[in-house]
N, C-alpha and C positions, 0 to 999 in steps of 0.2 A: 559860338552861338550861346544864348542864355541858358538853354535847357539841354546842353550836351554834357556827357560824362567825361571824366578825366582818364586818359590812357596811361595806366601805371603798372599793368601786369605784364611780365615777361614769361617765357616758356615754362620755367620751373614753377612759378606761381600759378600759371594756368593749368598745368598738370595736377598740382595739388588741389586746385579748385575742382577739377574733374574727379580725382580720386576721393575727395571729401564727399562728393555726391554718390559715387559708385560704391565705395567700401562703407557699408553701413547696414541699412535695413535688409538689403538683399542677402548679405552673407550671414547676418546674425539672426534673421527671422525667416525670410522668404525661401531659403533653401529647404528649411523644414516644411514650410507650407507646400512647396512643390513636391517634396518627397512623399507627402501624404497622398498625392495624386499619382506620381510616376513610380513610386517604390524604388527598387534598385536601378531602374532606368533613369534616375535623376542625373547620373553621370553623363548619359547620352544627351539628356535634355539641356544640361549645362553647356555642352559643346555645340549643340544646334543653336541655342540662343546666342552663344558667343560668335558663331559664324555670321548669323543675321545681323547682330549688333556691329560687327566689323564692317559689313557692307554699308549699313546705315551711318556708321561713323565716317566713312569716306565721303558719302553724300553730304553729310553735315559739314565736313571739313571744307569741301570745295565751295559749298554755298556760303559758308561763313567767310571764306577768303575773298569771294567775289563781292559780297555785300556785307561789310563788316560794321553792322549797327546792332544794338541790343534788340532782342525780340525773337531771335531764332526763326523757326519756320513760319511764324506769323508774318514776319517781314519778307521772307523768301517767297511765300505763297502770294503775297500781294504784288511782288515785283515780277516773278516769273510765271504766275498763273493768273488769278484774278482775285478780287476782293472777297468773294465767297469762300474760296479755298484758303485764303489768308486768315479770314475770320474763323473758319472751322478749325484751322491749326491752332490759333491762339486760344480758342474756346476749349478744345480738347486738351491742350497743354495745361491750362488752368485747372481743369477737372482732374486730369491724371496725376499731375504733380502735387496738387493739394491732397489727394488721397494718399499718395506716397509719403508726403510729409506727415500726415496724420498717423500713418502706420509707424513712422519713425518715432514720433512723440510717444505713442502707446508702447512701442517696443522698448524705448529707453526706460520708461517707468516700470515696465515688466521686469527688466533686468535689475533695476535699482531695488525694487521691492523684493525680488527673489533673493538678492544678495544679503539684504538686511532682515530677511524673514518677516516682512510686513504682509499680513493677511488682510488686504483691503478688498472691499467689494467693488463692483463696477463704478459706483459713484465716486469712491475714493480714488480709483485709478484715473478716471476722467478728470476729476478735480485737480489732481497732481499734474496731469498732462497739460491742462489749460494754464496752470501756473508756470510750468516750464516753458511753454510756448510764448507766454508774455515776456519772459526774461530774454529769450532768444530774439524775439522781434525787436525788443529794445536795443539789443546789441547790433543787429543788422541796420537799424535805422540810424545808427551812429556813423555809418560810412564804411566803404569797402576796405580801407586800409586797416582799420581795427579788425574787421571781419577776416581779412586775409591772414593777418598775424595769428589770430585765434585758430584759423583753419590749419595752419602749419603744425601747430601743437597737437591738434586733434588727430590729423592724419598720421603723424609720427607715432603717437601712442597706440593708435589702432593697428598699424602695420607691425609694430613690435610685438603686440599682444598676440596677433594671429600667427606670426612667425614662431613665437614661443609654443603655441598650441600644436602646430604641425611638427616641430622638432621633438617635443616631449612625447607626442603620440608615436612618432617613428621609433623612439627608443623603448617605449613601453609595449606597443602593439606590433611593431615591425612594419615593413613596407605593405601598403594596402593592395595586395594582389587580389584577394577575394572580392572586394567591391567592384573591381574592374571586370572580373569574370562574371559576377552576378548581374552586371548591368545589361548583359545581352541575353539573359534567361528570364523566362516567365514574365515578360513585361509587354503590355499591349502597345501598339503604335499610337492608339488614341490617347492613352495615358501619358506617353512620352511627349506627344505634341502639345497636350494641355499643360504638362509640366514645363515645356519649352516656352510657351506663352507667358507663364508666370515668371520664369527665370529671366526672360527678355527684359522685363522691367528693371531687374537688378543690375543690368549693364548700362542703362540709358543715362547715367549721370554724366557721360561724356558730353551730352548736349549742353551742360552747364557752361562748358568752355565756349561753345558757339553763341550762347545768349549773352556772354560777356564781350561780344565782338567790339563794342564801342569803348571798352575799357582796357583792351589788350594792345600793347605796343606792337607795331609791324604785323597786323593781323593776317595778311596774306601768307606769310611764312610761319608765324607763331601758332596759329590755330590748327592747321592740319598736323603739324609736328606734335603739338600737345595732345591732340585727340588720339593719334596713332600710338604714341608712347604710353598714354594712360590705358588704352585698351590692351596692349601687350602685358602690362603689369597686372591688370585685373584678371585676365583670363588665367594666367598662371596661378594667381592667388585663389580664385574661385575653385579651380580644379583641386588644388592642394587641400583646401579646407573641407570641401564636400567629400573627398575621398577619406580624409581623416575622420570626419564625423561618422560616416557609415562604417568605417573600419573599427571604430571604437564601440558604437552602440548597435549597429545593424540598421538597415533601412527602415523597418517597421517602427522600431522604438524611437528612432530619430524623428520620423514623421509625426509621431504622436506627441513629441516633446514640445511642439508649438502650442499645445493646449494650455489652459490655465494662465500663468503669468507671461507666457510667450518668451521664454529665455532658453532656447534650445542649446546653444553652445555652452551655457553654464552647466547643463546636464552632461554634455560631452566632457567638459573639464573635470567634473566630479567623478565621472566613470573612470578616469585615468588614475585616481587615487594618489595624485601628486599635490600636496597641500598648496603650494605656491601658485599653481596654474589657475585655480579658481578666481582669486582676487585679480590676477593679471587679465583674465578674460572679462571679468566684470568691468574693469577700468576701460579695456579696449572697446567693449560693446557700448558702454554708455557714451564714451567719447565719439565713437562712430556714429551713433544715432544723433548726437548733438551736431556732428559735422553735416549730416544729411539735412537736418532742419535748417541749419545755418545757410547752406548752399541753395536749398530749395526756396527759402525766403528771398534770397538774392535773385535767383532765376525767375521765379514767379513775378516778383515785383518789377523786373525789367520787361517782362512781357506785358504786364498791365501798363507800364510806362509807354511802351510802343503803341498799344491799342488806344491809349488816351491821346497820344499825339495824332493818330489818324481819326480821332473822334468816334471810335467804336465804343469807347468808354468815356465817362465824364472827363473833360480836359484838365480839371484840377489835379487829377492823378498823375499828370505829366510834370508837375512842378518838382524841380531839383532844389534841395537844400544846399546852398553854395558853401556853407560852412563845413558840412560833412560830406559833400559830393554824393549824396544819396537821395533817391526819390522817396522821401520819408512817408508821404501820404500813401503811396502805392504799397510800401512795405507794411504799413499797419492794416491796410485793407486785405493784403495777402494773409497776414496773421489771423484776421477775423474769419476768412474763408476756411483756413485750415482748422481753426477752432471749432467751427460747425461740424466738420467731419470727425474731429476727435470725440465729439459727443456720442458717436456710435459705440466706442469702446471695443471694437472688434477688428483685430488686425487682419484676419482672413478676409473679411468683407472689404475693407479698405484697399488691401493689396490686390485682390481679384478684380475689383472695379477699376483700379488703376491700370491693370494689365490690358484690358480691351481698349480703353481710351488712349493709352500711350502708343499702342500699335497703330491706331488710326492716325494719330499725330505724325508718326514716322512714315506712314504710307504717303502722306502729303509731302513730307520732306523729300522722299525719293522721287515723287512725281515732279516736284519743283526742280530737282537736280536733272531730271530727264529733259526739261524744257530750257535748260541753260544754253546760251549761245556757245558755239564751238570755241570761240576765242577765250571764254572764261572758264571752260571746263578743264579740270586737272586730271580726271580719270575717264576711262571709256564709258559709254552710255549703258553697257550691259550691267555695270555695277549698280546704279540706281534702279535699273529694271528688275534685277534679282531682289533688291531690297524691297521694292514695291510689292512684288508678288509674295515674298516671304511674310511681310507684315500682314497683308490681307488674308493670306492663307492661315496663319497662326491665330489671328484674331477670333475666328469663328470656331476654334476648338475649345474656347472657354465656355463655361456653362451659359446657356441661353439667357438666364436671368440677368447676367451682367452685360452681355452685348445688346440685349433688347433695351435695357435701361440706358446704356451708353448711346445707342442710336436715337432714343427718344430725346435725350438731352441735346444731342447734336441737332436734331430737328428743331427743337425750341430755340437754340442759339441762332440757327440760320433764318428762322422766321423773324426773330428780333433784328437780325442784321438787315434783312430785306426791308422791314419797316423803317429802320434807321436810315437806310439809303434813300428811301422815298421822302422822308422828312428833310434830309439834307438837300435833296433835289428841289423841293418846294421852297426851302429857305433861300436858295440861290436865285429863284425866278422872281 
């Protein structure tokens, strides 16, 4: 068909795409944001978020295997639920991941400016972020092959840098026994659950693999395998890095490190007093943030592509550039949406707002998995049932400001969708 994407990603490439979205803002910025809330209980929050993410990952895997087209839960909602759930999923995904991408852009600039001692005001940080976003959008509009090759380099550099930090910390500070002990002391359940909601977003990059369903070879076997392997790798890495950071700085100091230029792991590296580790973490952090922006530009543009195909968005957005095999117009629109959020200049705001909206998105994912026919189901129904309950439960532990705003935007989107359906119905008559 004219507007179909080329299937060229295999399991290793799909895993790297997932890791490129997961290993980034979450590990370099949001762990510190969540630590401000949960304190030493961040270790428990990381585990709770990982468990919920694993259930959601299995739901996403079986949905993607059964319905392997680009668009993720937007497509699954339309197929297994109804157009309102489908639209709500697409709408929430665009909002949530645009906010995550904006956080990544600002985080990247924060680490870059901190490393070079640049004392820029908010206008300077936002301006640099917009310039970086323009360059990344240009790269993604050039096609997935070029983007996939860049992603391999980015993920490799990031994993090497984080591994170096953990190893150096082990030799300098010893095994992180105290952070594990402190995690069960003097921490309120409310704070842990709020921290878990914030950390959940840091795991959700596995959904990138599902949104590439139309570009993955043998999707029924490749997508579940890639999601599960990516989740195993990331859980181990998140626990290692969070324990390392708290072992080196203490929970309170680490939580406060997200303020200012938002470069918390740079402060961890400096606290180790090992000269080489600072530059290594700088490179790892910057490449990780670039990986997040790269992959979210890809994922968001594919959802816009799917929504345009169903005429929930202007149909021109579904056009594929056959030279680059990329939905170039959708990519540039995605870049514009992220750019608007970058204007806030506040990583805590963008990440917290992303947390609520992404939990609603994955609640719809699990609901769609519950409605799958038995012959398409890969896992028992209790798995998506647990995921659905967990997402809705955690969503409302976030500050009311964010979930009230998120629900308001969801309502606006559904009103728009209702009007659009009526207009479509009239045009057919």
